[in-house]
VOPAVEX-259314 format. One record per residue (C-alpha): residue number from 1; chain; x, y, z. Coordinates in steps of 0.2 Angstrom, whole numbers, padded with zeros to 4 digits. Each point is the difference from the previous one (the first is absolute). Example, Ala and Ser with C-alpha at 12.3 -4.5 7.8 and 13.67 -1.06 7.14 Angstrom:
BEGIN
<node 1 "A" <0062 -0022 0039>>
<node 2 "A" <0006 0017 -0003>>
This chain:
BEGIN
<node 1 "A" <-0362 -0553 0147>>
<node 2 "A" <-0001 0008 0017>>
<node 3 "A" <0012 0014 -0004>>
<node 4 "A" <-0009 0004 -0016>>
<node 5 "A" <-0017 0001 0009>>
<node 6 "A" <0008 0011 0013>>
<node 7 "A" <0007 0011 -0013>>
<node 8 "A" <-0016 0002 -0010>>
<node 9 "A" <-0010 0003 0016>>
<node 10 "A" <0013 0014 0005>>
<node 11 "A" <-0002 0008 -0018>>
<node 12 "A" <-0019 -0001 0002>>
<node 13 "A" <0001 0008 0017>>
<node 14 "A" <0011 0014 -0007>>
<node 15 "A" <-0012 0003 -0014>>
<node 16 "A" <-0015 0001 0011>>
<node 17 "A" <0009 0013 0011>>
<node 18 "A" <0004 0010 -0016>>
<node 19 "A" <-0018 0000 -0006>>
<node 20 "A" <-0006 0005 0018>>
<node 21 "A" <0013 0014 0000>>
<node 22 "A" <-0005 0006 -0017>>
<node 23 "A" <-0019 0000 0004>>
<node 24 "A" <0004 0009 0016>>
<node 25 "A" <0010 0013 -0009>>
<node 26 "A" <-0013 0002 -0014>>
<node 27 "A" <-0014 0002 0013>>
<node 28 "A" <0009 0014 0009>>
<node 29 "A" <0006 0009 -0016>>
<node 30 "A" <-0017 -0001 -0008>>
<node 31 "A" <-0007 0013 0011>>
<node 32 "A" <0014 0013 -0004>>
<node 33 "A" <0000 0013 -0013>>
<node 34 "A" <-0011 -0005 -0014>>
<node 35 "A" <-0008 -0014 0010>>
<node 36 "A" <-0018 -0002 0005>>
<node 37 "A" <0003 0009 0016>>
<node 38 "A" <0010 0015 -0007>>
<node 39 "A" <-0015 0011 -0003>>
<node 40 "A" <0000 0016 0011>>
<node 41 "A" <-0015 0003 0012>>
<node 42 "A" <-0002 -0018 0005>>
<node 43 "A" <-0013 -0003 0013>>
<node 44 "A" <0009 -0002 0017>>
<node 45 "A" <-0012 -0014 0005>>
<node 46 "A" <0004 -0009 -0016>>
<node 47 "A" <0018 0002 0002>>
<node 48 "A" <-0001 -0007 0017>>
<node 49 "A" <-0009 -0015 -0006>>
<node 50 "A" <0013 -0003 -0014>>
<node 51 "A" <0015 0003 0011>>
<node 52 "A" <0005 0016 -0009>>
<node 53 "A" <0005 0018 0004>>
<node 54 "A" <-0014 0011 -0007>>
<node 55 "A" <0012 0014 -0005>>
<node 56 "A" <0012 -0011 -0010>>
<node 57 "A" <-0009 -0016 -0004>>
<node 58 "A" <0015 -0010 0005>>
<node 59 "A" <-0003 -0017 0008>>
<node 60 "A" <0003 0000 0019>>
<node 61 "A" <0008 -0018 -0002>>
<node 62 "A" <0019 0002 -0003>>
<node 63 "A" <0008 -0008 -0015>>
<node 64 "A" <0012 -0014 0001>>
<node 65 "A" <0014 0012 -0004>>
<node 66 "A" <-0005 0012 0015>>
<node 67 "A" <-0002 -0015 0011>>
<node 68 "A" <0018 -0006 -0004>>
<node 69 "A" <0007 0017 0002>>
<node 70 "A" <-0008 0001 0017>>
<node 71 "A" <0006 -0017 0005>>
<node 72 "A" <0018 0005 -0005>>
<node 73 "A" <-0001 0015 0011>>
<node 74 "A" <-0006 -0010 0015>>
<node 75 "A" <0013 -0014 -0002>>
<node 76 "A" <0015 0012 -0003>>
<node 77 "A" <-0002 0007 0018>>
<node 78 "A" <-0009 -0013 0010>>
<node 79 "A" <0007 0006 0017>>
<node 80 "A" <-0004 0018 0001>>
<node 81 "A" <-0009 0007 0015>>
<node 82 "A" <-0008 0017 -0001>>
<node 83 "A" <-0012 -0002 0015>>
<node 84 "A" <-0012 -0012 0007>>
<node 85 "A" <-0012 0000 -0015>>
<node 86 "A" <0014 0001 -0014>>
<node 87 "A" <0012 -0015 0001>>
<node 88 "A" <0008 -0011 -0014>>
<node 89 "A" <-0007 -0016 -0005>>
<node 90 "A" <0016 -0009 0008>>
<node 91 "A" <-0004 0007 0017>>
<node 92 "A" <-0018 -0004 -0002>>
<node 93 "A" <0004 -0018 -0005>>
<node 94 "A" <0012 -0001 0015>>
<node 95 "A" <-0014 0006 0012>>
<node 96 "A" <-0013 -0012 -0007>>
<node 97 "A" <0012 -0015 0001>>
<node 98 "A" <0005 0005 0018>>
<node 99 "A" <-0019 0000 0005>>
<node 100 "A" <-0003 -0017 -0009>>
<node 101 "A" <0015 -0008 0009>>
<node 102 "A" <-0005 0007 0017>>
<node 103 "A" <-0018 -0005 -0001>>
<node 104 "A" <0004 -0017 -0007>>
<node 105 "A" <0013 -0003 0013>>
<node 106 "A" <-0012 0005 0014>>
<node 107 "A" <-0013 -0012 -0008>>
<node 108 "A" <0013 -0014 0000>>
<node 109 "A" <0005 0003 0019>>
<node 110 "A" <-0019 0000 0005>>
<node 111 "A" <-0007 -0014 -0012>>
<node 112 "A" <0012 -0014 0001>>
<node 113 "A" <0001 -0001 0019>>
<node 114 "A" <-0018 0002 0002>>
<node 115 "A" <-0003 -0013 -0014>>
<node 116 "A" <0011 -0012 0010>>
<node 117 "A" <-0010 0003 0016>>
<node 118 "A" <-0017 -0002 -0010>>
<node 119 "A" <0006 -0016 -0009>>
<node 120 "A" <0007 -0008 0016>>
<node 121 "A" <-0014 0004 0012>>
<node 122 "A" <-0018 -0005 -0003>>
<node 123 "A" <-0005 0012 0014>>
<node 124 "A" <0008 0015 -0008>>
<node 125 "A" <-0007 -0005 -0017>>
<node 126 "A" <-0017 0000 0006>>
<node 127 "A" <0002 0016 0010>>
<node 128 "A" <0008 0010 -0014>>
<node 129 "A" <-0011 -0006 -0014>>
<node 130 "A" <-0015 0012 0003>>
<node 131 "A" <0012 0015 -0001>>
<node 132 "A" <0009 -0007 -0016>>
<node 133 "A" <-0017 -0003 -0008>>
<node 134 "A" <-0006 0018 0004>>
<node 135 "A" <0016 0009 -0005>>
<node 136 "A" <0006 -0010 -0015>>
<node 137 "A" <-0014 0004 -0012>>
<node 138 "A" <0002 0019 0002>>
<node 139 "A" <0009 0007 -0015>>
<node 140 "A" <0017 0007 0003>>
<node 141 "A" <-0005 0016 -0009>>
<node 142 "A" <-0014 0003 0013>>
<node 143 "A" <0013 0001 0013>>
<node 144 "A" <0008 0015 -0008>>
<node 145 "A" <-0012 0014 0005>>
<node 146 "A" <-0001 -0007 0017>>
<node 147 "A" <0019 0000 0001>>
<node 148 "A" <0002 0017 -0006>>
<node 149 "A" <-0013 0007 0012>>
<node 150 "A" <0007 -0008 0015>>
<node 151 "A" <0019 0000 -0004>>
<node 152 "A" <0000 0017 -0008>>
<node 153 "A" <0016 -0005 -0010>>
<node 154 "A" <-0001 -0007 -0018>>
<node 155 "A" <0017 -0009 0001>>
<node 156 "A" <-0005 -0010 0016>>
<node 157 "A" <-0018 -0003 -0008>>
<node 158 "A" <0008 -0007 -0015>>
<node 159 "A" <0011 -0012 0010>>
<node 160 "A" <-0016 -0005 0010>>
<node 161 "A" <-0010 -0004 -0016>>
<node 162 "A" <0015 -0010 -0007>>
<node 163 "A" <0001 -0010 0017>>
<node 164 "A" <-0019 -0004 -0002>>
<node 165 "A" <0002 -0006 -0018>>
<node 166 "A" <0014 -0011 0005>>
<node 167 "A" <-0004 -0007 0017>>
<node 168 "A" <-0016 -0011 -0004>>
<node 169 "A" <0008 -0011 -0014>>
<node 170 "A" <0015 -0003 0011>>
<node 171 "A" <-0010 -0003 0016>>
<node 172 "A" <-0012 -0012 -0008>>
<node 173 "A" <0013 -0010 -0010>>
<node 174 "A" <0011 -0001 0015>>
<node 175 "A" <-0014 -0007 0011>>
<node 176 "A" <-0005 -0012 -0013>>
<node 177 "A" <0017 -0006 -0003>>
<node 178 "A" <0004 -0003 0019>>
<node 179 "A" <-0017 -0009 0002>>
<node 180 "A" <0004 -0011 -0014>>
<node 181 "A" <0016 -0007 0006>>
<node 182 "A" <-0001 -0019 0001>>
<node 183 "A" <-0005 -0006 0017>>
<node 184 "A" <0013 -0014 -0001>>
<node 185 "A" <0014 0012 0000>>
<node 186 "A" <-0007 0009 0015>>
<node 187 "A" <-0002 -0016 0009>>
<node 188 "A" <0018 -0005 -0003>>
<node 189 "A" <0006 0017 0006>>
<node 190 "A" <-0010 -0002 0016>>
<node 191 "A" <0006 -0018 0003>>
<node 192 "A" <0018 0007 -0002>>
<node 193 "A" <-0005 0013 0013>>
<node 194 "A" <0003 0015 -0011>>
<node 195 "A" <-0006 0016 0008>>
<node 196 "A" <-0014 0011 -0008>>
<node 197 "A" <0012 0013 -0007>>
<node 198 "A" <0013 -0012 -0007>>
<node 199 "A" <-0014 -0010 -0007>>
<node 200 "A" <-0007 0016 -0009>>
<node 201 "A" <0017 0004 -0008>>
<node 202 "A" <0006 -0018 -0004>>
<node 203 "A" <-0016 -0009 -0005>>
<node 204 "A" <-0014 0012 -0003>>
<node 205 "A" <0009 0015 -0009>>
<node 206 "A" <0009 -0011 -0013>>
<node 207 "A" <-0016 -0010 -0004>>
<node 208 "A" <-0011 0016 -0001>>
<node 209 "A" <0013 0011 -0009>>
<node 210 "A" <-0007 -0003 -0018>>
<node 211 "A" <-0017 0006 0006>>
<node 212 "A" <0007 0015 0010>>
<node 213 "A" <0010 0005 -0015>>
<node 214 "A" <-0015 -0001 -0011>>
<node 215 "A" <-0009 0012 0011>>
<node 216 "A" <0014 0012 0000>>
<node 217 "A" <0001 0000 -0018>>
<node 218 "A" <-0019 0004 -0002>>
């Protein structure tokens, strides 16, 4: 029963995709020769409104065949490098993934230790809370113009924005997880004279790990 439902759902999905592609192809081909937009002397403003070229009446929207051909050309040579503004999709994807990993890694190195400090110290929690409440609501996209203006480098600015996007969920979840560790476990560790650093790694970290990982996933 489940396999039959899965097969039918797959067939419906393929059918819907085919209908969409046919409508797309028909919409772009309808403005060609003989179509409503083929008349010469089309008003330029009307052409702009309809997304057409005034001289040919052809739709500015490419057809599925043209998109497929362009996609094939891009994928057949993904690692070409013809200058700073003309690189293959493979190189651009590698650059983007590298920036994500760097920004995310910096956020991990900053948020988790700071979250431990906030969760273990009521004083630091109260002291840093005003800064968190002011900075956290700011949209990460709002930091991009400021980063570009001050850093003057698009790559580093992108890393900074990724860092800002990642740091707050990790920081808050780490602080919450550390602060939520059962007091009985901490009291037992103190009774056994376990030092603060060893207590953090052997008691607090295992107990708070699920919450920390949730913040890292978000």
